[in-house]
NUTI-773956 format. One record per residue (C-alpha): chain; x, y, z; residue number from 1. Coordinates in steps of 0.001 Angstrom, whole numbers, plus 524288, in hexadecimal, padded with zeros to 5 digits. Each point is the difference from the previous one (the first is absolute). Example, Ala and Ser with C-alpha at 12.3 -4.5 7.8 and 13.67 -1.06 7.14 Angstrom:
2
<atom chain="A" u="8300C" v="7EE6C" w="81E78" resi="1"/>
<atom chain="A" u="8055A" v="80D70" w="7FD6C" resi="2"/>
// end
This chain:
259
<atom chain="A" u="2E54D" v="C9769" w="96830" resi="1"/>
<atom chain="A" u="801A8" v="7FB40" w="7F235" resi="2"/>
<atom chain="A" u="80CCB" v="7FA18" w="7FBB5" resi="3"/>
<atom chain="A" u="801AC" v="80A59" w="7F576" resi="4"/>
<atom chain="A" u="7FEB7" v="80AE3" w="809FC" resi="5"/>
<atom chain="A" u="80A27" v="7F990" w="808B2" resi="6"/>
<atom chain="A" u="80962" v="7FEF3" w="7F4A2" resi="7"/>
<atom chain="A" u="7FE19" v="80E5B" w="7FCA4" resi="8"/>
<atom chain="A" u="802BC" v="803FE" w="80DF4" resi="9"/>
<atom chain="A" u="80C30" v="7F792" w="80093" resi="10"/>
<atom chain="A" u="804ED" v="8057C" w="7F30A" resi="11"/>
<atom chain="A" u="7FD7F" v="80E00" w="8046A" resi="12"/>
<atom chain="A" u="806E2" v="7FD51" w="80CC7" resi="13"/>
<atom chain="A" u="80BC0" v="7FA4A" w="7F8F3" resi="14"/>
<atom chain="A" u="80089" v="80BAF" w="7F6D4" resi="15"/>
<atom chain="A" u="7FF77" v="8092C" w="80B8C" resi="16"/>
<atom chain="A" u="80AFB" v="7F8A9" w="806A7" resi="17"/>
<atom chain="A" u="8083F" v="80079" w="7F3A3" resi="18"/>
<atom chain="A" u="7FD9F" v="80E8B" w="7FE37" resi="19"/>
<atom chain="A" u="80379" v="802AA" w="80E23" resi="20"/>
<atom chain="A" u="80C29" v="7F7C2" w="7FEBF" resi="21"/>
<atom chain="A" u="80420" v="80778" w="7F3D9" resi="22"/>
<atom chain="A" u="7FDCC" v="80D03" w="806C1" resi="23"/>
<atom chain="A" u="807E1" v="7FB99" w="80BBE" resi="24"/>
<atom chain="A" u="80ACE" v="7FAC8" w="7F735" resi="25"/>
<atom chain="A" u="8009B" v="80C9A" w="7F822" resi="26"/>
<atom chain="A" u="8006C" v="807CB" w="80C80" resi="27"/>
<atom chain="A" u="80AEB" v="7F776" w="80542" resi="28"/>
<atom chain="A" u="8078F" v="80126" w="7F332" resi="29"/>
<atom chain="A" u="7FE32" v="80EBE" w="7FFCF" resi="30"/>
<atom chain="A" u="8042E" v="8015C" w="80E13" resi="31"/>
<atom chain="A" u="80B9C" v="7F72C" w="7FD7C" resi="32"/>
<atom chain="A" u="803F8" v="80832" w="7F44A" resi="33"/>
<atom chain="A" u="7FEB9" v="80C38" w="8082F" resi="34"/>
<atom chain="A" u="8086A" v="7FA15" w="80AAA" resi="35"/>
<atom chain="A" u="80A3A" v="7FB8D" w="7F628" resi="36"/>
<atom chain="A" u="8003D" v="80D86" w="7F9D7" resi="37"/>
<atom chain="A" u="80175" v="80690" w="80D32" resi="38"/>
<atom chain="A" u="80AB7" v="7F668" w="803A5" resi="39"/>
<atom chain="A" u="80716" v="80289" w="7F33A" resi="40"/>
<atom chain="A" u="7FEB0" v="80EA0" w="80194" resi="41"/>
<atom chain="A" u="804E1" v="7FF5D" w="80E02" resi="42"/>
<atom chain="A" u="80BD8" v="7F871" w="7FB5D" resi="43"/>
<atom chain="A" u="80248" v="80A1A" w="7F56E" resi="44"/>
<atom chain="A" u="7FDDF" v="80C6D" w="807B6" resi="45"/>
<atom chain="A" u="7FF9E" v="7FBED" w="80E43" resi="46"/>
<atom chain="A" u="7F914" v="80A15" w="8084A" resi="47"/>
<atom chain="A" u="7FC09" v="80845" w="7F466" resi="48"/>
<atom chain="A" u="7F374" v="7F84A" w="7FDCB" resi="49"/>
<atom chain="A" u="7FE79" v="7F9A7" w="80D6B" resi="50"/>
<atom chain="A" u="7F30D" v="7F880" w="7FFF9" resi="51"/>
<atom chain="A" u="7FA50" v="806E1" w="7F430" resi="52"/>
<atom chain="A" u="801AB" v="7FC84" w="7F19F" resi="53"/>
<atom chain="A" u="80748" v="8092A" w="7F6FB" resi="54"/>
<atom chain="A" u="7F6C9" v="80AC2" w="7FB6D" resi="55"/>
<atom chain="A" u="7FBDA" v="7FD8A" w="7F222" resi="56"/>
<atom chain="A" u="80389" v="80DDA" w="7FC1D" resi="57"/>
<atom chain="A" u="80E49" v="7FD18" w="80305" resi="58"/>
<atom chain="A" u="801CF" v="7F792" w="7F40E" resi="59"/>
<atom chain="A" u="7F550" v="8065B" w="7F7DD" resi="60"/>
<atom chain="A" u="8073B" v="80CFB" w="800F7" resi="61"/>
<atom chain="A" u="80B8B" v="7F919" w="7F9B5" resi="62"/>
<atom chain="A" u="7F6E5" v="7FB51" w="7F525" resi="63"/>
<atom chain="A" u="7FE97" v="7F1E9" w="804AE" resi="64"/>
<atom chain="A" u="7F458" v="7F726" w="80259" resi="65"/>
<atom chain="A" u="80808" v="7F430" w="80401" resi="66"/>
<atom chain="A" u="80661" v="801BC" w="80D4A" resi="67"/>
<atom chain="A" u="80972" v="7F4B0" w="7FDAD" resi="68"/>
<atom chain="A" u="8051A" v="8058B" w="7F33E" resi="69"/>
<atom chain="A" u="800F3" v="80D68" w="8064A" resi="70"/>
<atom chain="A" u="80815" v="7FAB2" w="80B2B" resi="71"/>
<atom chain="A" u="808F3" v="7F85B" w="7F6EA" resi="72"/>
<atom chain="A" u="802C4" v="80C51" w="7F822" resi="73"/>
<atom chain="A" u="802F2" v="807A0" w="80C6A" resi="74"/>
<atom chain="A" u="80976" v="7F58B" w="80461" resi="75"/>
<atom chain="A" u="806A4" v="7FFC9" w="7F2AC" resi="76"/>
<atom chain="A" u="801AF" v="80EC0" w="80057" resi="77"/>
<atom chain="A" u="80592" v="7FF99" w="80DB1" resi="78"/>
<atom chain="A" u="8096E" v="7F553" w="7FC09" resi="79"/>
<atom chain="A" u="8040E" v="8074E" w="7F3B9" resi="80"/>
<atom chain="A" u="8032A" v="80C75" w="80789" resi="81"/>
<atom chain="A" u="8046F" v="7F9D9" w="80CC6" resi="82"/>
<atom chain="A" u="80DFA" v="804FF" w="7FE57" resi="83"/>
<atom chain="A" u="7FCAC" v="80C3F" w="7F851" resi="84"/>
<atom chain="A" u="80396" v="80993" w="80ACD" resi="85"/>
<atom chain="A" u="80CE4" v="7F936" w="80303" resi="86"/>
<atom chain="A" u="80344" v="7FF70" w="7F178" resi="87"/>
<atom chain="A" u="7FE1C" v="80EB5" w="7FF16" resi="88"/>
<atom chain="A" u="808D4" v="8022A" w="80BBE" resi="89"/>
<atom chain="A" u="80A5C" v="7F702" w="7FA53" resi="90"/>
<atom chain="A" u="8004C" v="80708" w="7F2E0" resi="91"/>
<atom chain="A" u="7FD7A" v="80E11" w="8040D" resi="92"/>
<atom chain="A" u="8039A" v="80042" w="80E67" resi="93"/>
<atom chain="A" u="80AE1" v="809F8" w="7FE13" resi="94"/>
<atom chain="A" u="7F611" v="809AD" w="7FAA7" resi="95"/>
<atom chain="A" u="7F52E" v="7FE08" w="809F6" resi="96"/>
<atom chain="A" u="7FD96" v="8089A" w="80BD4" resi="97"/>
<atom chain="A" u="7FDC0" v="7FA78" w="80D96" resi="98"/>
<atom chain="A" u="7F1C9" v="803D7" w="7FEC1" resi="99"/>
<atom chain="A" u="7FEB9" v="7F887" w="7F342" resi="100"/>
<atom chain="A" u="8065C" v="7F407" w="8060D" resi="101"/>
<atom chain="A" u="7F61F" v="80071" w="80B19" resi="102"/>
<atom chain="A" u="7F4F1" v="801A1" w="7F62F" resi="103"/>
<atom chain="A" u="80488" v="7F410" w="7F87F" resi="104"/>
<atom chain="A" u="8002A" v="7F823" w="80C84" resi="105"/>
<atom chain="A" u="7F223" v="80475" w="80311" resi="106"/>
<atom chain="A" u="7FB6F" v="7FCC8" w="7F23B" resi="107"/>
<atom chain="A" u="805F8" v="7F287" w="8011A" resi="108"/>
<atom chain="A" u="7F812" v="7FD61" w="80C5C" resi="109"/>
<atom chain="A" u="7F3B4" v="805AB" w="7F9E6" resi="110"/>
<atom chain="A" u="801D9" v="7F705" w="7F458" resi="111"/>
<atom chain="A" u="800F6" v="7F43B" w="808E7" resi="112"/>
<atom chain="A" u="7F314" v="80301" w="806CC" resi="113"/>
<atom chain="A" u="7F886" v="805BC" w="7F473" resi="114"/>
<atom chain="A" u="7F2C3" v="7F9C0" w="7FD5A" resi="115"/>
<atom chain="A" u="7FC52" v="805F9" w="7F2F7" resi="116"/>
<atom chain="A" u="80636" v="8009D" w="7F29B" resi="117"/>
<atom chain="A" u="7FD1B" v="80E84" w="7FF35" resi="118"/>
<atom chain="A" u="807C4" v="8029F" w="80C57" resi="119"/>
<atom chain="A" u="80B37" v="7F76F" w="7FB4E" resi="120"/>
<atom chain="A" u="8009D" v="8078E" w="7F333" resi="121"/>
<atom chain="A" u="80019" v="80CCD" w="8078E" resi="122"/>
<atom chain="A" u="80B54" v="7FB43" w="80876" resi="123"/>
<atom chain="A" u="807B7" v="7FBC2" w="7F408" resi="124"/>
<atom chain="A" u="7FD99" v="80D28" w="7F964" resi="125"/>
<atom chain="A" u="804C3" v="806EA" w="80C42" resi="126"/>
<atom chain="A" u="80C95" v="7F81E" w="7FFE0" resi="127"/>
<atom chain="A" u="801B0" v="802E7" w="7F188" resi="128"/>
<atom chain="A" u="7FF15" v="80E7D" w="80332" resi="129"/>
<atom chain="A" u="80B1D" v="7FEA6" w="809C5" resi="130"/>
<atom chain="A" u="807F4" v="7F905" w="7F585" resi="131"/>
<atom chain="A" u="7FD73" v="80B25" w="7F672" resi="132"/>
<atom chain="A" u="804A6" v="809D3" w="80A28" resi="133"/>
<atom chain="A" u="80C6C" v="7F809" w="8022E" resi="134"/>
<atom chain="A" u="8029F" v="7FF95" w="7F15A" resi="135"/>
<atom chain="A" u="7FE92" v="80EBA" w="7FF5F" resi="136"/>
<atom chain="A" u="8092C" v="801A3" w="80B92" resi="137"/>
<atom chain="A" u="80A1E" v="7F789" w="7F925" resi="138"/>
<atom chain="A" u="7FEB9" v="807F4" w="7F370" resi="139"/>
<atom chain="A" u="8028E" v="80C8E" w="8078A" resi="140"/>
<atom chain="A" u="80B9F" v="7F9D1" w="806F1" resi="141"/>
<atom chain="A" u="8059C" v="7FB60" w="7F302" resi="142"/>
<atom chain="A" u="7FE3F" v="80D76" w="7FA36" resi="143"/>
<atom chain="A" u="80705" v="8064E" w="80B7C" resi="144"/>
<atom chain="A" u="80AF7" v="7F609" w="7FF10" resi="145"/>
<atom chain="A" u="80182" v="802BC" w="7F187" resi="146"/>
<atom chain="A" u="80089" v="80EAC" w="80249" resi="147"/>
<atom chain="A" u="80A64" v="7FE52" w="80A82" resi="148"/>
<atom chain="A" u="80801" v="7F736" w="7F71D" resi="149"/>
<atom chain="A" u="7FF76" v="80A35" w="7F55F" resi="150"/>
<atom chain="A" u="80425" v="80AE2" w="80933" resi="151"/>
<atom chain="A" u="80B72" v="7F7FF" w="8050D" resi="152"/>
<atom chain="A" u="80563" v="7FCC2" w="7F280" resi="153"/>
<atom chain="A" u="80C7A" v="806CF" w="7FBD8" resi="154"/>
<atom chain="A" u="7FF92" v="80BA3" w="7F6D5" resi="155"/>
<atom chain="A" u="7FEDB" v="7FB7E" w="7F1ED" resi="156"/>
<atom chain="A" u="80074" v="80940" w="7F472" resi="157"/>
<atom chain="A" u="7FCC9" v="7FBE6" w="7F225" resi="158"/>
<atom chain="A" u="80332" v="80A6C" w="7F60A" resi="159"/>
<atom chain="A" u="7F8EF" v="7F9AA" w="7F4A1" resi="160"/>
<atom chain="A" u="7F192" v="7FF2A" w="7FD6C" resi="161"/>
<atom chain="A" u="7F779" v="7F48E" w="7FCBF" resi="162"/>
<atom chain="A" u="7FCC3" v="7FD3F" w="7F1CF" resi="163"/>
<atom chain="A" u="7F805" v="7F501" w="7FA50" resi="164"/>
<atom chain="A" u="809BD" v="7FF78" w="7F4E0" resi="165"/>
<atom chain="A" u="80AEC" v="7FBB7" w="808FD" resi="166"/>
<atom chain="A" u="802BF" v="7F3C8" w="807C7" resi="167"/>
<atom chain="A" u="7FCB8" v="804BE" w="80D9E" resi="168"/>
<atom chain="A" u="7FE71" v="7F2D8" w="806AF" resi="169"/>
<atom chain="A" u="80BD4" v="80277" w="8088D" resi="170"/>
<atom chain="A" u="7FB47" v="80D98" w="80332" resi="171"/>
<atom chain="A" u="7F2D4" v="7FAFF" w="80495" resi="172"/>
<atom chain="A" u="80685" v="7F559" w="807D9" resi="173"/>
<atom chain="A" u="80870" v="80A3A" w="806B0" resi="174"/>
<atom chain="A" u="7F3FD" v="8085B" w="802F6" resi="175"/>
<atom chain="A" u="7F8EC" v="7F47A" w="805E5" resi="176"/>
<atom chain="A" u="80B60" v="7FBC6" w="8087D" resi="177"/>
<atom chain="A" u="804AC" v="80DA8" w="80396" resi="178"/>
<atom chain="A" u="7F268" v="8052B" w="80266" resi="179"/>
<atom chain="A" u="803CD" v="80E34" w="7FDD2" resi="180"/>
<atom chain="A" u="80566" v="80869" w="7F504" resi="181"/>
<atom chain="A" u="803F0" v="80E60" w="800C3" resi="182"/>
<atom chain="A" u="7FF2A" v="807ED" w="7F392" resi="183"/>
<atom chain="A" u="7FE51" v="80E74" w="7FCC1" resi="184"/>
<atom chain="A" u="7FD57" v="80351" w="80E30" resi="185"/>
<atom chain="A" u="7F57C" v="7F5C0" w="80173" resi="186"/>
<atom chain="A" u="7FFC8" v="7F3C2" w="80828" resi="187"/>
<atom chain="A" u="7F970" v="7F48F" w="7F900" resi="188"/>
<atom chain="A" u="7FB4F" v="7F3E8" w="80710" resi="189"/>
<atom chain="A" u="7F79B" v="7F4C5" w="7FB7D" resi="190"/>
<atom chain="A" u="7F307" v="7FC92" w="80615" resi="191"/>
<atom chain="A" u="7FB12" v="7F228" w="7FE02" resi="192"/>
<atom chain="A" u="7F1BA" v="7FE12" w="7FCB6" resi="193"/>
<atom chain="A" u="80196" v="7F26B" w="805CA" resi="194"/>
<atom chain="A" u="8019C" v="80627" w="80D6E" resi="195"/>
<atom chain="A" u="7F554" v="80A1E" w="7FEAC" resi="196"/>
<atom chain="A" u="7F8EB" v="7FF75" w="7F2F7" resi="197"/>
<atom chain="A" u="7FB77" v="80E20" w="7FFC0" resi="198"/>
<atom chain="A" u="7F237" v="7FB27" w="7FDC5" resi="199"/>
<atom chain="A" u="7FAEA" v="80DE8" w="800E2" resi="200"/>
<atom chain="A" u="807B0" v="8039A" w="7F3CD" resi="201"/>
<atom chain="A" u="7F59E" v="7FE1C" w="7F5B0" resi="202"/>
<atom chain="A" u="808EE" v="801AC" w="7F453" resi="203"/>
<atom chain="A" u="7FAC9" v="7FD6A" w="7F242" resi="204"/>
<atom chain="A" u="80854" v="7F5DA" w="7F92C" resi="205"/>
<atom chain="A" u="807F9" v="7FD07" w="80C1E" resi="206"/>
<atom chain="A" u="809A4" v="7F512" w="7FD20" resi="207"/>
<atom chain="A" u="80DA3" v="7FADC" w="802EB" resi="208"/>
<atom chain="A" u="80A4E" v="80128" w="7F553" resi="209"/>
<atom chain="A" u="80AD2" v="7F647" w="7FD0F" resi="210"/>
<atom chain="A" u="8094A" v="8072C" w="80933" resi="211"/>
<atom chain="A" u="7F6D9" v="7FEBF" w="80B86" resi="212"/>
<atom chain="A" u="7FB1D" v="80E18" w="8005D" resi="213"/>
<atom chain="A" u="7F19F" v="802DA" w="8022A" resi="214"/>
<atom chain="A" u="7FB34" v="808EC" w="7F525" resi="215"/>
<atom chain="A" u="7F3A1" v="806B8" w="7FB91" resi="216"/>
<atom chain="A" u="7F98C" v="7FE56" w="7F2D0" resi="217"/>
<atom chain="A" u="808CC" v="80A68" w="7FA00" resi="218"/>
<atom chain="A" u="80C79" v="7F917" w="8042F" resi="219"/>
<atom chain="A" u="8032C" v="80920" w="80B51" resi="220"/>
<atom chain="A" u="8062A" v="7FA07" w="80C11" resi="221"/>
<atom chain="A" u="7F6EE" v="8017A" w="80BAA" resi="222"/>
<atom chain="A" u="80660" v="80970" w="80994" resi="223"/>
<atom chain="A" u="7FD1F" v="803C5" w="80E0E" resi="224"/>
<atom chain="A" u="80521" v="80D78" w="803B7" resi="225"/>
<atom chain="A" u="7FDAC" v="80A4D" w="80A5E" resi="226"/>
<atom chain="A" u="807E9" v="80A25" w="7F874" resi="227"/>
<atom chain="A" u="7F8D7" v="7FF32" w="7F2F4" resi="228"/>
<atom chain="A" u="7F1D7" v="8034D" w="7FD27" resi="229"/>
<atom chain="A" u="7F67A" v="7F4E3" w="7FDF9" resi="230"/>
<atom chain="A" u="7FF47" v="7FC8B" w="7F190" resi="231"/>
<atom chain="A" u="80C9E" v="806D4" w="7FC53" resi="232"/>
<atom chain="A" u="8096C" v="7F9C3" w="7F666" resi="233"/>
<atom chain="A" u="80DC2" v="7FE05" w="80557" resi="234"/>
<atom chain="A" u="80CCA" v="7FA8D" w="7FAF6" resi="235"/>
<atom chain="A" u="805C1" v="7F45F" w="80727" resi="236"/>
<atom chain="A" u="80C90" v="7F84A" w="7FDF2" resi="237"/>
<atom chain="A" u="7F77C" v="7F5D7" w="7F945" resi="238"/>
<atom chain="A" u="7F801" v="80892" w="7F71B" resi="239"/>
<atom chain="A" u="7F422" v="808B0" w="800E6" resi="240"/>
<atom chain="A" u="7F734" v="7FEA9" w="80BBF" resi="241"/>
<atom chain="A" u="7F327" v="80573" w="804BE" resi="242"/>
<atom chain="A" u="7FC60" v="80361" w="80E08" resi="243"/>
<atom chain="A" u="7F464" v="7F83D" w="804D2" resi="244"/>
<atom chain="A" u="80301" v="7FEE0" w="80E8D" resi="245"/>
<atom chain="A" u="806AF" v="8068D" w="80B7A" resi="246"/>
<atom chain="A" u="80641" v="7FC29" w="80CEF" resi="247"/>
<atom chain="A" u="80DF7" v="7FEFC" w="7FB27" resi="248"/>
<atom chain="A" u="805B3" v="80B29" w="807ED" resi="249"/>
<atom chain="A" u="80569" v="80CD7" w="7FAF9" resi="250"/>
<atom chain="A" u="80A63" v="7FEAB" w="7F56F" resi="251"/>
<atom chain="A" u="7FD0A" v="7F1AD" w="7FDAE" resi="252"/>
<atom chain="A" u="7F8CB" v="7F99D" w="7F4D5" resi="253"/>
<atom chain="A" u="7FB0F" v="7F237" w="801FE" resi="254"/>
<atom chain="A" u="7FEE7" v="7F7F7" w="7F392" resi="255"/>
<atom chain="A" u="7F5E1" v="7F552" w="8003C" resi="256"/>
<atom chain="A" u="80592" v="7F2BE" w="7FC6C" resi="257"/>
<atom chain="A" u="7FC44" v="7F1CF" w="80011" resi="258"/>
<atom chain="A" u="80C80" v="7FBA1" w="806F4" resi="259"/>
// end
């Protein structure tokens, strides 16, 4: 055999060995990466993944292509909201039902074991809904407390009427502190828009005047009355009013204020 032929064979053999070695090395690296990923995932989720890698759709459904970045963001979210349920209980516990307290506990556990950003966001939204319900419960409780305080105030009778041409600062102060005024057979109480804003009252030009009364665009005090027809103009101790709401009780006119 010629020397040149021998050299060619040796070179081809060496190339084949190198190619095989590269294939084996790539296979080893790939398998090692797979093992490291599985190990990482087992550390993260324990028995959730067992001996299988995390399905690609898990992080793709959250809009990710990088599993590491995806996991970091999940961890950051969990850390950010780790005490969210307990914070809600601490602030609104007096206005939560037993069922809501149990739900918050369940959501807290679900947050701890969640393995997608979508599910974490859903859990947070669910807890926010419970918070909104507690806020509403508190508003109703405050309204009831205010009504009871008004009913328990002593009888107060003011024989003069409100006029913008007079200094009525003391009069308004008395109305705010007393909570009730009796005049001309009517019982007048104030109803704070800071407790319940009356958001359903779509009143053109609605505003608060310098005395704290909520008025419409024509300067009428916003009144709630069960004894007067909706839209009727009425006289109050503080000037002309217009009926936009009900729920005050017979013989009572509630005046909307910003107290």
